[in-house]
N, C-alpha and C positions, 0 to 999 in steps of 0.2 A: 530466816525460817524459824518459826516458833516450835515449841515442844509438841504442840497439838498437830503440827504438820508433818512430823516424822513418821514415815511408814515403816513399821516394824514387821519383819517376817517371823512367824511363830510356828509354822508347820512344815513338815517335809514336803508336802504337796506344793505349798506356796513357794518354797525354795526352788524346787525343780521347775516350776512354772516360770520363775524369774530368771533362772540361769541355765536351764536345760539339763541334758544328760550327757555323760561321757561317751566317747566312741568306744567300740569294742576293743580296738587296738590299745587304747589307754588302759582299760581294765585288764587287758592281757599282760600288762607290764607288772602287775602285782604278783609277786612270787611267794611261795610258802616256806622257802628255805634259802640258805646261803649258797648261791651257785658260784662257779669259779670267778666270774667277773665281779660279783659283789665282794668276794673275799679279797680280790686284788685292790679294790677301792678301800676297804677297811684297813688292809695292811699298809697302805700309803697315806692314811689319814693321821695327822698329828693332833687333830682337834675335832671334838664332837660335842653335841648338846644332848643332855639327858633330861627327858621330861617325865615327871611323875605327878601323882595326885593322891591326896589323902582320902580317907573313907568318906568324907563329906563333899569331895569333889574339888577342894582347894588345890590349885595347880602350882607347880614349881618347874622352872627350867634352869638347869645348872650347866655352866660351861666346863668342859673337861679337856685337859691337854697333856700329852705325853709324846715322847719321840715316836715317829711313825713306826708301826709294827708292834706297838706295846699292847694293843687289844688282841687278846687271844681268840682264835677261831678253833674251838675244840672239835667241832664237827659241823655238819650242814645245818644243825638246829640250835647250836649252843655257842654263845659268846661269853667271854670273861673280861671284865673291866676292873682294873686296879683302882681302889678307892684311896687316893692320896690324902695327906693331911690337909685339912681345910679350916673353916672358921668354927667348927664344932656346933653349928646350929643344927646340923644333921637333918636338914629338910628332906633331901632325897631319900635318905636311909629310913627315916621314920615313916615317910609316905609308902615306901616299899613294904614295910612291915604291916601297914594297914591295908594297902591296895597294891597287889603285885603288878598291875598293868603299867608298862613303861614304854617310852618311845625314845629312839635315838636318831640323830641327824648327823651324819659324817660329812666333813668337808675336807677337800684336798686343795692346798694352795694352788691357784691358777686354773683349777678345774671348775667350770661353770655348772656342772651337774652335781647334785648332792644325793646321798643315799639315805633313805628313811627306813628305819627298822622298828617294828612294833612287836612286843612280846610280853612274857611274864618274867619278872625279876625276883631274885632271892639274894639275901646277904650270906656270904660265906666267910667264916672266921679263919679257916685254914684248909689247905688241900695241897696235894703234891704239885699242882701247877703254879703255886705261889712262887716257886723258884724261877719260873719263867716270867714273872712280873717284876723282877728286881730291876731297878733303874738307878744308876749311880751308886750301886752298892746297897740300896735301901729296899727292903722287902716290905710290901704293904701289910698292914695289920687287918685289912678287910678287903674283900672283893665283891663285885656284883656279877652274878651269873644270870644271863638272860636266855630264856628259851624263846627262840625266834618263831613268831607266828606268821608274819608277813614282812616283806621288804619291797621297796619301790624306788627306782632311780628317777628322781625328779629331773625334769628338763631344765634347760639353761635360762629360762625367761627371767627369773628373779635376779640372777646375777648379771644378766645383760642389761636389765632395766636399771639396776643399782650401780653398774660399772664397778663392782666391789674390788676387783683385782687390778684396777687401773689407777696407779698412784696420782696421775695428773688430775683425777676427778675428786681426790680426797679433800675434805675441808681443811682450812687453815687451823692447825692444832692450837695456835695461840688464842683463838676465839672460844675455845672449849675449856671450862675450868678443870683444874687438876683434881685427882681423887682427894688429895689433902685438903684442898679448898672446899670441896663438896662436903667432906666429913666434918670439917671445922664449922661450917655454916649450919649444917643439919643438926649437929649435936651441941652447937654453941660452945665450942671448946676455947679455952684461953691459951691458945698456942698458934704459932704462925703456920700458914699453909705449907711453907717451905719445909719446916721441921717435920710436919706430918708426912709430906711426900717422901722425905729422906727415910723416915722410919718405916713407911709402907714398902718402899723399895728394898730396904735392908731385910725386912721381915719376909718378903716374898722370895728373895734370893736365898735366904738361909733356911727356910722351912718348906721348900718345894717338895721334898721327899722325906 
């Protein structure tokens, strides 16, 4: 197929004509606040994805992990996420300063459904609830507070299709380059991949919090 043969969809009308409309039951699953079931999912999730965008629309998705229960639910409209030490590129943080709209996707190991939350985020330098964000004796220097505008429990189709939680379907790890090899090749470093892997592992373990 040549470039001239690619059919691009450019309008809302064309998109709906191509894929149709959601059922009323599906739209009814969108909730305006954190109900008890959503709270339970959040409290059991050790891993989530944070999506942000800059003022010009440039997007970023950042993986975040902490022991389950570390995300605070202050009330039915407010979440607090500890901002742990990272690479200091500050992509998520600078995006939030420019554009407060943010999205979250919570995962629970072994659970095929995921919880999506959209809202408005702000950066918090200190607050009384920081004491509740302490993990392994470390208090975060920054937190992200999210005002929840909508949440939605995604069905299991994506995880069933990918068989993500079934180890027998996982690819042979030996066929995937290590992070050390990737960084060495991308940055043309004069160091072995093994040395880089060891340094990356040590750095990750010693600077988690």
